C-alpha positions in Angstrom: -4.6 -1.9 8.8 -0.9 -1.9 8.2 -1.2 -5.8 8.5 -2.5 -6.0 5.0 0.9 -5.4 4.0 3.9 -7.9 3.6 7.6 -7.9 3.0 8.5 -11.3 1.7 12.2 -11.4 0.4 11.1 -14.1 -1.9 8.0 -12.2 -3.5 8.8 -8.9 -5.7 12.2 -8.9 -4.2 11.2 -7.8 -0.8 9.2 -4.7 -1.9 5.9 -4.2 0.5 3.1 -5.9 -1.1 -0.6 -6.4 -0.4 -0.9 -9.3 1.5 -1.5 -12.7 -0.6 -0.8 -11.1 -3.7 2.4 -9.8 -5.9 0.8 -6.2 -6.3 3.4 -3.9 -4.7 2.3 -0.9 -2.3 4.1 1.6 -4.8 2.3 0.5 -7.5 -1.5 1.3 -5.9 0.3 4.5 -4.7 1.6 5.3 -8.2 -1.8 5.0 -9.8 -3.5 6.9 -7.1 -0.8 9.9 -7.8 -1.6 9.7 -11.2 -5.2 10.6 -10.6 -7.0 6.8 -10.7 -9.9 6.5 -8.4 -10.2 3.7 -5.9 -13.0 2.2 -8.3 -10.8 2.0 -10.7 -7.9 0.3 -9.4 -10.4 -2.6 -7.9 -11.7 -2.7 -11.3 -8.5 -3.3 -12.8 -7.1 -5.5 -9.7 -10.3 -7.2 -8.6 -8.1 -9.3 -5.9 -8.1 -6.5 -3.8 -10.1 -4.5 -1.5 -10.9 -0.9 -0.9 -9.1 -2.0 2.8 -6.2 -2.9 0.8 -5.9 0.4 -0.8 -6.3 1.9 2.4 -3.8 0.0 3.9 -0.9 1.2 1.2 -1.7 4.7 1.9 -1.5 4.5 5.6 1.8 2.0 4.8 3.2 5.2 3.4 2.1 7.6 5.7 3.9 5.6 8.1 7.2 5.6 6.3 7.0 9.6 5.7 6.7 10.0 9.6 9.3 7.7 10.0 11.2 10.0 7.6 10.5 12.6 9.3 11.2 11.6 13.1 7.8 11.0 14.2 7.3 7.6 15.3 3.5 7.7 16.7 0.5 7.9 14.2 -1.2 11.4 14.1 -4.7 11.3 15.8 
């Protein structure tokens, strides 16, 4: 699912974004952390899918694992 996330230095200054958009991963994570539902996010950003939102969460989890020193995904 992480293949839905792209990093391109020419798009959003290299911030991780949902592939094919200029929507940064951190924006989706901030919305979820602030209490927005997946449906609300999809209504506000019709160019993305539920899978894109899940990819953002998966990407954040991967970064957290790397920070903690665990490189293998949890089973």
